N, C-alpha and C positions, 0 to 999 in steps of 0.2 A: 490776290484773292480778297474780295470785298467781304466785310463783316456780314452782309445780308446773305451771302452764300454759305457762311459758316454757321448761321443761326436761323431759327424759325420763330415766328411769333407765338406767344402763349395766350390762349383765350382767358378771359376773366374767370370763367367757370373752372378751368383747370387750375388757375392760381388759387382759387378758393379751396379746392380740394387739397392742394399742397399746404395751404394755411392750416387746414383742419388736421390732416394726417401727420404732417411733418413739424408743425409748430405747436398747435394748441393741445392736441391729445397727449404727446409726450410730456409736456410740462404739467398738464393736469394729472397724469399718472404719477409723476414724481411728487407733486404736492400731496396727492392722496396717500402716498406711501408713508408720509411723516406721521399722521395720526394713526394709521394702521399699525405701524411699528410700535407706537406709543401705547395704543389701546390693547392689542392682542398679540403683537409680535409676529415673527415669521417662523414657522415650524421647519424642522429638518427636511420634511418631504418637499415643501415648497421651495426651500433653499436649494436642494439638489436639482429639482426640475429647472429652476431659474438658472443655476450655474451651468448645467449641461447645454441648455438652449443658448445661453450667452456665448459659450465657447464655440458651438456650431456656427452661430451667426457671425461672430468675429472672424473665424477662420474662413467662412464663406465669402466675406467681404475681402479680407486681406489676401488669402491665397487664391480664391476664385475670381471674384469680380476684378480685383486690383492687379495682382501679379500675373495671373494667367490670361484673362480675357482682355484687359486693357493694355498691358505692356508686353504680353507674350514672352514672359520670362522663362517659361517652360511649355512643353507640349505634353499631352497626356492621352490616355486611352479614353474612348468614348464614354464608358460607364462612369469614370471618375469625372470627366468633363460635365456630364449631366448632374452628377451629385454635387459638384461645386456650384453649379448654377442654382440648384434648389437651395443649398445651404445659404448662398448669398441672398436669394429671394426671401428667405425666412426673416432676414433682417429688416424687411419692409423699407428698403431705401430705393425702390424703383426697379424697373426692368434692367437687365444687364446692359442692353444696348444704350439706354439713356445714361446710365451711370458711367459707362466707359466713354461715351461721347463727351460728357461734361469734363471728365478727368483728363482726357487727351487735350481738350482745349485749354484746360488749366495749365498743363505742362508747356504748351506752346507760348502762352502769354503770362507765365507765372509772375505774380506781383507787378504786372504791367497792365495798361489798358487792354481790355479783352479778356482778362482773367475773370471767370465767373464768380470767384469767391476769394479775393485777396483782402486781408485785414488792413492793408495800406491804401485802400481805395480812396479814403477821404483825407489822408494826411498822416504825419509821422508822430504826432504827440497829442497828449491831452484828450479832450473829448472827441477829436477827430479819429484818433486811434481806437478809442473805446467804441465809437460808432462803427468803425471798420471791422473790429473784432466781432461785434454782434452781427454785422452783415455777413462775414465769412462763416460764422458758426451756423446761423439759421435764417437770417433775414433774407438772403438772396433767393431762397426758394419762392418767396412770395413777391418780392419787389422786382425780380427780373421779368421784363416784358418780352424777352427773347431767350430761348434755350438752345442748346447746341443741336445742330442738325445731324441726325443719325446717318443720313445718306452721305454727308460730307465726311464725318469723323470716323464712322465705324462700318464702312462698306464690307470689310472682311467678316464682321460678325453677322451682318444682314445676309450675307451669302451662305451662312450655315443654317440648314433646315432645322437642326435641333435648337438653335438660338431663337429662330423665328417662332417655333412652337412654344418655347418657354416664355417668350415675350407675350404671346397670345394668352398663355395660361397664368401669367403673373398675378392677376387678381385672385385666382384660386389659391396660389401659393401664399399670398399675403393672408388670406383667411386661414389657411392651414397653420400659419405661424401662431394663431391663437387657439385653434382647435386642438393642436397637439398637446400643449401643456394642460388644457382642461381635461382632455381624455386621459392623460397620464395621471393627473391628480385624482380623477374620479376612479380609475381602475386600481390605483395604488391604495386608496382609502376605502374603496367600495362605498362611496357616499357622494351626494350632490355637493355637500359642503367642501369636500376635498377638491371637487372639480372647480368650484367657484374660487376658492383661495388660490389654487394653482393657476387659474386663468388670470387672476389679478397679479400675482407675483411673477409667475413664469411667462405670462403673456404681456400684459400692459406695462408693468414696471420694467421687465427685461427689455422690451422693445424700446422704451424710452431711454434706458441706460445705454443700450447699444448705439442708438442714434447719437447721443451727446458725446459718447466716448469716441466714436469714429469721426464725428465732426470737429472734435478738438484738434485733430491733425490739421484741418484747414485753417482754424483760427489760431490756436496756441502755438502749434509747431511751425508757424510762419511768423511768429512774433517774438517768442522767448526761446532761450536755449543756446547751445553752443553750435558753431559752424566750422568743424574741422576741415571740410572740403570746400573748394572753390566752386561756386555756382553763380549764375547771373541773377538769382532771386534771393529771398531771405528765408529759405527753408532751413530748419534747425532741428536739433535733437533735444527731446524732453524725455528723461528716463521714466517718469511716472506715466506719461502718455504711452510710451513704448510698452510698459508693463500691461496696461489696461487693453491695448490694441494688439497684443501678442506680436509685437515687433514693428508695427507701422510708425511708431513715434520716433524711430531713427530715420528722420525725414531728410536730413541733409545729404547723406550718401544717395538716397533714392533720387533726389533731384540732380545729383551729379551724374548718376548712371541709372536712368529710369528702368531699363530693361533687366537689371540685375535681380536675381531671385532672392538675394539676401540683402536686407537693409541694415542690419546691425553688423558692421564689418570690423569694428575696432574691438580691442580687448575689453571684456566686461559688458559688451552690448548683446544681451540675450535676445534672440530672435526666434521665438517658437514657431512662427509661420515658416521660416526657412528650414527649421528642423523637420517640420511636417513634410515639406517638399522633398527634403533629403530622404525621408522615410518612403515617400511615394517612388522616388527614383530607385532606391535600393530594392523596392518590391517589384519593380518593373512596370509600375503604373504610370510613371512620368519619365520623360526623356528629353534630350536636347535642352537640359537645364543650363541657364546662363549664370554661372557662379562668378563671384568677384575676381577680377584679374589684379594680382598684387602690383604689377607694373603700372596699370592705370590708376590704382589707388595712390601709389606713390606720386604720380604726376599731378594728381588732383589735390593732394593735401596742402594746406596752408603752411607756410614756413614762418 
C-alpha cells in the first residue's frame, strides 16, 4: 500500500483553520487565564461548569472516540454510541472519522516513518527531540501537508449512517461546546456576567486544557515514563498524564494490546475510563467488551 493511498492532501485554507482552532486559540485562552485568575479569580460556579464539561469531553475522547470508535474495544447500544460521539465532539478535536483515521495510522507506524505525530521524528536527543515533542504535541496539525484518508482507514465508520450524520453536524457540535457553558452560567446566575465568565472558563479555557491534556499522550507518553510491556514503539506510562486523561496515560499496555478496553492493567494503575465502560457493561448498555487477558499480559511483560 503506497503512502498516497493512505493519505490525502490538505489545502492551505484547511491548514490555516487548524492553525487557528488547534494551535493559536487554545494557547491564547491559557495565556488569558493567567491575568484572569490573578485579577478576579474563578468562582465556584465557573469551576463546577468547567470541571463537568472537562470530564464529559475527556470521557468522550477516551471512551468514545478512542476505545469504542477507533479500536472497537467494546460494542454498545445506539443511544450510548450517539452520546459518546457527541461527548467526544464537544472536545473540539475534529469529527470522529478523522480522529479515528489519524489514530489508526499512528498505531500502524508508531514512532516510525509514517506516524503522523511521533516525538522521535527528528532525532533522539537535544534540540531534535525537543523539536519532535513540539511536533507530536501540536505542530503536526499545521505542518502536515497530508492527512489520513478516511476512506482507507475508517471504512467501517463511514458505513455507519449515524457517524456520517454526526460528521456533517460536527461544526454545530463544536459551537455547542461553547454555547453550553455560557447557557449554564447565565441560567445559574441569571445574569449576562455569569454567562460571559462561564463562557471564558467553561468554554475557552476548558477546551484549551482538554486539548493539551489529550495531546500530551502523543508527545510526553511516547517520550518519558516506564515501559513494563514489550512493544515495537516507545509508548510509555506517565501517572500524572493518566490522572488528567482519566486513564489514557497508561499508554504502554495500550500499544501492546490496542483493542483492550482497559489501559491501566497493573496494580495501582487507576483507569476511570475502564471503570465507566464496566458500568456501561453491567447496566446492559455495552457488550462484547475486550477486557485484558492475564495470559497475554504475562507473555508481553518485560523480564
